[in-house]
Backbone atoms as SQL, in Angstrom:
CREATE TABLE atoms (id INTEGER PRIMARY KEY, chain TEXT, resi INTEGER, resn TEXT, atom TEXT, x REAL, y REAL, z REAL);
INSERT INTO atoms VALUES
  (1, 'A', 1, 'MET', 'N', 0.828, -1.181, 0.000),
  (2, 'A', 1, 'MET', 'CA', 0.000, 0.000, 0.000),
  (3, 'A', 1, 'MET', 'C', 0.878, 1.252, 0.000),
  (4, 'A', 2, 'TYR', 'N', 0.398, 2.241, -0.675),
  (5, 'A', 2, 'TYR', 'CA', 1.123, 3.496, -0.795),
  (6, 'A', 2, 'TYR', 'C', 0.823, 4.389, 0.403),
  (7, 'A', 3, 'LYS', 'N', 1.784, 5.220, 0.773),
  (8, 'A', 3, 'LYS', 'CA', 1.630, 6.088, 1.941),
  (9, 'A', 3, 'LYS', 'C', 1.752, 7.553, 1.539),
  (10, 'A', 4, 'THR', 'N', 0.884, 8.374, 2.103),
  (11, 'A', 4, 'THR', 'CA', 0.877, 9.801, 1.807),
  (12, 'A', 4, 'THR', 'C', 2.184, 10.457, 2.241),
  (13, 'A', 5, 'GLY', 'N', 2.704, 10.077, 3.385),
  (14, 'A', 5, 'GLY', 'CA', 3.958, 10.651, 3.878),
  (15, 'A', 5, 'GLY', 'C', 5.117, 10.398, 2.932),
  (16, 'A', 6, 'THR', 'N', 5.174, 9.192, 2.383),
  (17, 'A', 6, 'THR', 'CA', 6.235, 8.866, 1.424),
  (18, 'A', 6, 'THR', 'C', 6.090, 9.715, 0.168),
  (19, 'A', 7, 'ALA', 'N', 4.852, 9.888, -0.296),
  (20, 'A', 7, 'ALA', 'CA', 4.615, 10.711, -1.486),
  (21, 'A', 7, 'ALA', 'C', 5.050, 12.155, -1.248),
  (22, 'A', 8, 'TYR', 'N', 4.782, 12.680, -0.052),
  (23, 'A', 8, 'TYR', 'CA', 5.217, 14.047, 0.256),
  (24, 'A', 8, 'TYR', 'C', 6.744, 14.143, 0.318),
  (25, 'A', 9, 'LEU', 'N', 7.396, 13.134, 0.860),
  (26, 'A', 9, 'LEU', 'CA', 8.871, 13.144, 0.882),
  (27, 'A', 9, 'LEU', 'C', 9.431, 13.129, -0.532),
  (28, 'A', 10, 'LEU', 'N', 8.830, 12.330, -1.407),
  (29, 'A', 10, 'LEU', 'CA', 9.274, 12.298, -2.799),
  (30, 'A', 10, 'LEU', 'C', 8.965, 13.618, -3.503),
  (31, 'A', 11, 'TRP', 'N', 7.875, 14.265, -3.121),
  (32, 'A', 11, 'TRP', 'CA', 7.536, 15.573, -3.681),
  (33, 'A', 11, 'TRP', 'C', 8.646, 16.576, -3.380),
  (34, 'A', 12, 'LEU', 'N', 9.233, 16.468, -2.196),
  (35, 'A', 12, 'LEU', 'CA', 10.306, 17.389, -1.794),
  (36, 'A', 12, 'LEU', 'C', 11.550, 17.270, -2.673),
  (37, 'A', 13, 'LEU', 'N', 11.706, 16.147, -3.372),
  (38, 'A', 13, 'LEU', 'CA', 12.866, 15.982, -4.249),
  (39, 'A', 13, 'LEU', 'C', 12.888, 17.013, -5.373),
  (40, 'A', 14, 'CYS', 'N', 11.779, 17.681, -5.602),
  (41, 'A', 14, 'CYS', 'CA', 11.754, 18.724, -6.629),
  (42, 'A', 14, 'CYS', 'C', 12.759, 19.820, -6.320),
  (43, 'A', 15, 'PHE', 'N', 13.022, 20.035, -5.050),
  (44, 'A', 15, 'PHE', 'CA', 13.947, 21.102, -4.672),
  (45, 'A', 15, 'PHE', 'C', 15.399, 20.759, -4.974),
  (46, 'A', 16, 'VAL', 'N', 15.651, 19.508, -5.383),
  (47, 'A', 16, 'VAL', 'CA', 16.995, 19.136, -5.844),
  (48, 'A', 16, 'VAL', 'C', 16.955, 18.746, -7.320),
  (49, 'A', 17, 'GLY', 'N', 15.892, 19.142, -8.017),
  (50, 'A', 17, 'GLY', 'CA', 15.809, 18.955, -9.459),
  (51, 'A', 17, 'GLY', 'C', 15.116, 17.693, -9.928),
  (52, 'A', 18, 'LEU', 'N', 14.522, 16.926, -9.038),
  (53, 'A', 18, 'LEU', 'CA', 13.847, 15.689, -9.426),
  (54, 'A', 18, 'LEU', 'C', 12.332, 15.828, -9.273),
  (55, 'A', 19, 'CYS', 'N', 11.740, 16.633, -10.115),
  (56, 'A', 19, 'CYS', 'CA', 10.294, 16.848, -10.057),
  (57, 'A', 19, 'CYS', 'C', 9.547, 15.633, -10.609),
  (58, 'A', 20, 'GLY', 'N', 8.422, 15.321, -10.015),
  (59, 'A', 20, 'GLY', 'CA', 7.547, 14.271, -10.518),
  (60, 'A', 20, 'GLY', 'C', 7.780, 12.884, -9.959),
  (61, 'A', 21, 'ILE', 'N', 8.763, 12.705, -9.101),
  (62, 'A', 21, 'ILE', 'CA', 9.052, 11.380, -8.561),
  (63, 'A', 21, 'ILE', 'C', 7.863, 10.867, -7.752),
  (64, 'A', 22, 'HIS', 'N', 7.137, 11.749, -7.090),
  (65, 'A', 22, 'HIS', 'CA', 5.947, 11.338, -6.341),
  (66, 'A', 22, 'HIS', 'C', 4.879, 10.780, -7.274),
  (67, 'A', 23, 'ARG', 'N', 4.828, 11.264, -8.513),
  (68, 'A', 23, 'ARG', 'CA', 3.859, 10.751, -9.479),
  (69, 'A', 23, 'ARG', 'C', 4.246, 9.355, -9.953),
  (70, 'A', 24, 'PHE', 'N', 5.533, 9.096, -10.135),
  (71, 'A', 24, 'PHE', 'CA', 5.983, 7.737, -10.456),
  (72, 'A', 24, 'PHE', 'C', 5.578, 6.789, -9.332),
  (73, 'A', 25, 'TYR', 'N', 5.784, 7.208, -8.101),
  (74, 'A', 25, 'TYR', 'CA', 5.448, 6.402, -6.920),
  (75, 'A', 25, 'TYR', 'C', 3.966, 6.032, -6.912),
  (76, 'A', 26, 'CYS', 'N', 3.119, 6.950, -7.333),
  (77, 'A', 26, 'CYS', 'CA', 1.670, 6.712, -7.339),
  (78, 'A', 26, 'CYS', 'C', 1.184, 6.045, -8.621),
  (79, 'A', 27, 'GLY', 'N', 2.100, 5.652, -9.494),
  (80, 'A', 27, 'GLY', 'CA', 1.730, 4.939, -10.710),
  (81, 'A', 27, 'GLY', 'C', 1.328, 5.821, -11.872),
  (82, 'A', 28, 'LYS', 'N', 1.578, 7.101, -11.778),
  (83, 'A', 28, 'LYS', 'CA', 1.241, 8.045, -12.850),
  (84, 'A', 28, 'LYS', 'C', 2.488, 8.284, -13.705),
  (85, 'A', 29, 'TRP', 'N', 2.847, 7.294, -14.522),
  (86, 'A', 29, 'TRP', 'CA', 4.111, 7.329, -15.261),
  (87, 'A', 29, 'TRP', 'C', 4.170, 8.444, -16.302),
  (88, 'A', 30, 'ILE', 'N', 3.096, 8.649, -17.030),
  (89, 'A', 30, 'ILE', 'CA', 3.124, 9.661, -18.096),
  (90, 'A', 30, 'ILE', 'C', 3.272, 11.058, -17.506),
  (91, 'A', 31, 'THR', 'N', 2.444, 11.393, -16.517),
  (92, 'A', 31, 'THR', 'CA', 2.578, 12.722, -15.922),
  (93, 'A', 31, 'THR', 'C', 3.870, 12.832, -15.120),
  (94, 'A', 32, 'GLY', 'N', 4.364, 11.718, -14.601),
  (95, 'A', 32, 'GLY', 'CA', 5.665, 11.734, -13.932),
  (96, 'A', 32, 'GLY', 'C', 6.771, 12.148, -14.887),
  (97, 'A', 33, 'LEU', 'N', 6.732, 11.607, -16.101),
  (98, 'A', 33, 'LEU', 'CA', 7.730, 11.994, -17.109),
  (99, 'A', 33, 'LEU', 'C', 7.572, 13.459, -17.510),
  (100, 'A', 34, 'ILE', 'N', 6.327, 13.897, -17.667),
  (101, 'A', 34, 'ILE', 'CA', 6.089, 15.305, -18.020),
  (102, 'A', 34, 'ILE', 'C', 6.637, 16.219, -16.930),
  (103, 'A', 35, 'TRP', 'N', 6.354, 15.890, -15.671),
  (104, 'A', 35, 'TRP', 'CA', 6.854, 16.703, -14.550),
  (105, 'A', 35, 'TRP', 'C', 8.378, 16.682, -14.520),
  (106, 'A', 36, 'LEU', 'N', 8.969, 15.514, -14.773),
  (107, 'A', 36, 'LEU', 'CA', 10.422, 15.382, -14.720),
  (108, 'A', 36, 'LEU', 'C', 11.099, 16.249, -15.780),
  (109, 'A', 37, 'PHE', 'N', 10.561, 16.229, -17.000),
  (110, 'A', 37, 'PHE', 'CA', 11.206, 16.952, -18.098),
  (111, 'A', 37, 'PHE', 'C', 10.846, 18.432, -18.170),
  (112, 'A', 38, 'THR', 'N', 9.795, 18.851, -17.457),
  (113, 'A', 38, 'THR', 'CA', 9.404, 20.267, -17.504),
  (114, 'A', 38, 'THR', 'C', 9.597, 20.973, -16.168),
  (115, 'A', 39, 'GLY', 'N', 10.262, 20.321, -15.249),
  (116, 'A', 39, 'GLY', 'CA', 10.466, 20.938, -13.937),
  (117, 'A', 39, 'GLY', 'C', 9.159, 21.099, -13.184),
  (118, 'A', 40, 'GLY', 'N', 8.330, 20.062, -13.242),
  (119, 'A', 40, 'GLY', 'CA', 7.035, 20.139, -12.543),
  (120, 'A', 40, 'GLY', 'C', 6.119, 21.161, -13.172),
  (121, 'A', 41, 'LEU', 'N', 6.133, 21.201, -14.515),
  (122, 'A', 41, 'LEU', 'CA', 5.380, 22.214, -15.270),
  (123, 'A', 41, 'LEU', 'C', 5.747, 23.603, -14.769),
  (124, 'A', 42, 'LEU', 'N', 7.041, 23.851, -14.778),
  (125, 'A', 42, 'LEU', 'CA', 7.619, 25.118, -14.329),
  (126, 'A', 42, 'LEU', 'C', 7.255, 25.422, -12.872),
  (127, 'A', 43, 'LEU', 'N', 7.209, 24.380, -12.077),
  (128, 'A', 43, 'LEU', 'CA', 6.909, 24.396, -10.637),
  (129, 'A', 43, 'LEU', 'C', 5.447, 24.676, -10.308),
  (130, 'A', 44, 'ILE', 'N', 4.655, 25.104, -11.279),
  (131, 'A', 44, 'ILE', 'CA', 3.237, 25.358, -11.011),
  (132, 'A', 44, 'ILE', 'C', 2.520, 24.045, -10.717),
  (133, 'A', 45, 'GLY', 'N', 2.754, 23.047, -11.562),
  (134, 'A', 45, 'GLY', 'CA', 2.146, 21.736, -11.337),
  (135, 'A', 45, 'GLY', 'C', 2.629, 21.100, -10.052),
  (136, 'A', 46, 'GLN', 'N', 3.874, 21.339, -9.740),
  (137, 'A', 46, 'GLN', 'CA', 4.445, 20.791, -8.511),
  (138, 'A', 46, 'GLN', 'C', 3.740, 21.380, -7.285),
  (139, 'A', 47, 'ILE', 'N', 3.470, 22.669, -7.324),
  (140, 'A', 47, 'ILE', 'CA', 2.779, 23.322, -6.205),
  (141, 'A', 47, 'ILE', 'C', 1.334, 22.835, -6.114),
  (142, 'A', 48, 'VAL', 'N', 0.672, 22.685, -7.252),
  (143, 'A', 48, 'VAL', 'CA', -0.697, 22.163, -7.254),
  (144, 'A', 48, 'VAL', 'C', -0.715, 20.750, -6.668),
  (145, 'A', 49, 'ASP', 'N', 0.296, 19.956, -7.011),
  (146, 'A', 49, 'ASP', 'CA', 0.370, 18.587, -6.499),
  (147, 'A', 49, 'ASP', 'C', 0.495, 18.531, -4.984),
  (148, 'A', 50, 'LEU', 'N', 0.994, 19.571, -4.388),
  (149, 'A', 50, 'LEU', 'CA', 1.078, 19.618, -2.931),
  (150, 'A', 50, 'LEU', 'C', -0.299, 19.350, -2.311),
  (151, 'A', 51, 'PHE', 'N', -1.352, 19.820, -2.977),
  (152, 'A', 51, 'PHE', 'CA', -2.713, 19.633, -2.491),
  (153, 'A', 51, 'PHE', 'C', -3.372, 18.375, -3.056),
  (154, 'A', 52, 'LEU', 'N', -2.851, 17.868, -4.180),
  (155, 'A', 52, 'LEU', 'CA', -3.451, 16.703, -4.829),
  (156, 'A', 52, 'LEU', 'C', -2.882, 15.371, -4.352),
  (157, 'A', 53, 'ILE', 'N', -1.773, 15.387, -3.641),
  (158, 'A', 53, 'ILE', 'CA', -1.103, 14.144, -3.251),
  (159, 'A', 53, 'ILE', 'C', -2.017, 13.187, -2.484),
  (160, 'A', 54, 'PRO', 'N', -2.803, 13.628, -1.509),
  (161, 'A', 54, 'PRO', 'CA', -3.672, 12.649, -0.827),
  (162, 'A', 54, 'PRO', 'C', -4.600, 11.903, -1.790),
  (163, 'A', 55, 'GLY', 'N', -5.146, 12.595, -2.771),
  (164, 'A', 55, 'GLY', 'CA', -6.003, 11.950, -3.764),
  (165, 'A', 55, 'GLY', 'C', -5.236, 11.013, -4.674),
  (166, 'A', 56, 'LEU', 'N', -4.013, 11.395, -5.046),
  (167, 'A', 56, 'LEU', 'CA', -3.178, 10.523, -5.871),
  (168, 'A', 56, 'LEU', 'C', -2.875, 9.217, -5.144),
  (169, 'A', 57, 'VAL', 'N', -2.548, 9.320, -3.866),
  (170, 'A', 57, 'VAL', 'CA', -2.232, 8.131, -3.072),
  (171, 'A', 57, 'VAL', 'C', -3.486, 7.273, -2.892),
  (172, 'A', 58, 'GLU', 'N', -4.612, 7.901, -2.627),
  (173, 'A', 58, 'GLU', 'CA', -5.863, 7.152, -2.468),
  (174, 'A', 58, 'GLU', 'C', -6.212, 6.403, -3.752),
  (175, 'A', 59, 'SER', 'N', -6.044, 7.055, -4.882),
  (176, 'A', 59, 'SER', 'CA', -6.312, 6.430, -6.172),
  (177, 'A', 59, 'SER', 'C', -5.353, 5.267, -6.433),
  (178, 'A', 60, 'ALA', 'N', -4.080, 5.457, -6.111),
  (179, 'A', 60, 'ALA', 'CA', -3.091, 4.389, -6.296),
  (180, 'A', 60, 'ALA', 'C', -3.425, 3.198, -5.409),
  (181, 'A', 61, 'ASN', 'N', -3.842, 3.452, -4.184),
  (182, 'A', 61, 'ASN', 'CA', -4.225, 2.365, -3.284),
  (183, 'A', 61, 'ASN', 'C', -5.468, 1.636, -3.788),
  (184, 'A', 62, 'ALA', 'N', -6.428, 2.361, -4.333),
  (185, 'A', 62, 'ALA', 'CA', -7.635, 1.737, -4.878),
  (186, 'A', 62, 'ALA', 'C', -7.284, 0.847, -6.066),
  (187, 'A', 63, 'ARG', 'N', -6.385, 1.311, -6.937),
  (188, 'A', 63, 'ARG', 'CA', -5.947, 0.487, -8.069),
  (189, 'A', 63, 'ARG', 'C', -5.246, -0.770, -7.571),
  (190, 'A', 64, 'HIS', 'N', -4.433, -0.620, -6.537),
  (191, 'A', 64, 'HIS', 'CA', -3.700, -1.754, -5.977),
  (192, 'A', 64, 'HIS', 'C', -4.668, -2.792, -5.397),
  (193, 'A', 65, 'VAL', 'N', -5.655, -2.342, -4.642),
  (194, 'A', 65, 'VAL', 'CA', -6.641, -3.251, -4.057),
  (195, 'A', 65, 'VAL', 'C', -7.427, -3.952, -5.157),
  (196, 'A', 66, 'ASP', 'N', -7.831, -3.211, -6.180),
  (197, 'A', 66, 'ASP', 'CA', -8.570, -3.793, -7.298),
  (198, 'A', 66, 'ASP', 'C', -7.736, -4.854, -8.003),
  (199, 'A', 67, 'MET', 'N', -6.465, -4.572, -8.218),
  (200, 'A', 67, 'MET', 'CA', -5.576, -5.527, -8.875),
  (201, 'A', 67, 'MET', 'C', -5.425, -6.795, -8.029),
  (202, 'A', 68, 'MET', 'N', -5.318, -6.630, -6.718),
  (203, 'A', 68, 'MET', 'CA', -5.180, -7.786, -5.831),
  (204, 'A', 68, 'MET', 'C', -6.461, -8.624, -5.821),
  (205, 'A', 69, 'ARG', 'N', -7.611, -7.970, -5.869),
  (206, 'A', 69, 'ARG', 'CA', -8.883, -8.705, -5.923),
  (207, 'A', 69, 'ARG', 'C', -8.986, -9.508, -7.209),
  (208, 'A', 70, 'ARG', 'N', -8.593, -8.901, -8.313),
  (209, 'A', 70, 'ARG', 'CA', -8.655, -9.601, -9.601),
  (210, 'A', 70, 'ARG', 'C', -7.691, -10.777, -9.635),
  (211, 'A', 71, 'ALA', 'N', -6.531, -10.611, -9.031),
  (212, 'A', 71, 'ALA', 'CA', -5.543, -11.690, -9.008),
  (213, 'A', 71, 'ALA', 'C', -6.023, -12.844, -8.135),
  (214, 'A', 72, 'GLY', 'N', -6.778, -12.530, -7.094),
  (215, 'A', 72, 'GLY', 'CA', -7.267, -13.561, -6.189),
  (216, 'A', 72, 'GLY', 'C', -8.543, -14.235, -6.657),
  (217, 'A', 73, 'ALA', 'N', -9.199, -13.645, -7.645),
  (218, 'A', 73, 'ALA', 'CA', -10.486, -14.189, -8.100),
  (219, 'A', 73, 'ALA', 'C', -10.335, -15.325, -9.067);
């Protein structure tokens, strides 16, 4: 299961030039690449993500639970 605290720690990596790592963690590979190559959409997207992280983690956890249910069925 994914943790909100871990996602926030990965979000902080933007301050050392690694924007979007929190999106990779939550399974959002395409937007993770966009954030990585554009500096978090010129840091605007990175700041918006500060408020979106709980929803990203919740969505990632829901996908994980769904995948586990399908594998067990």
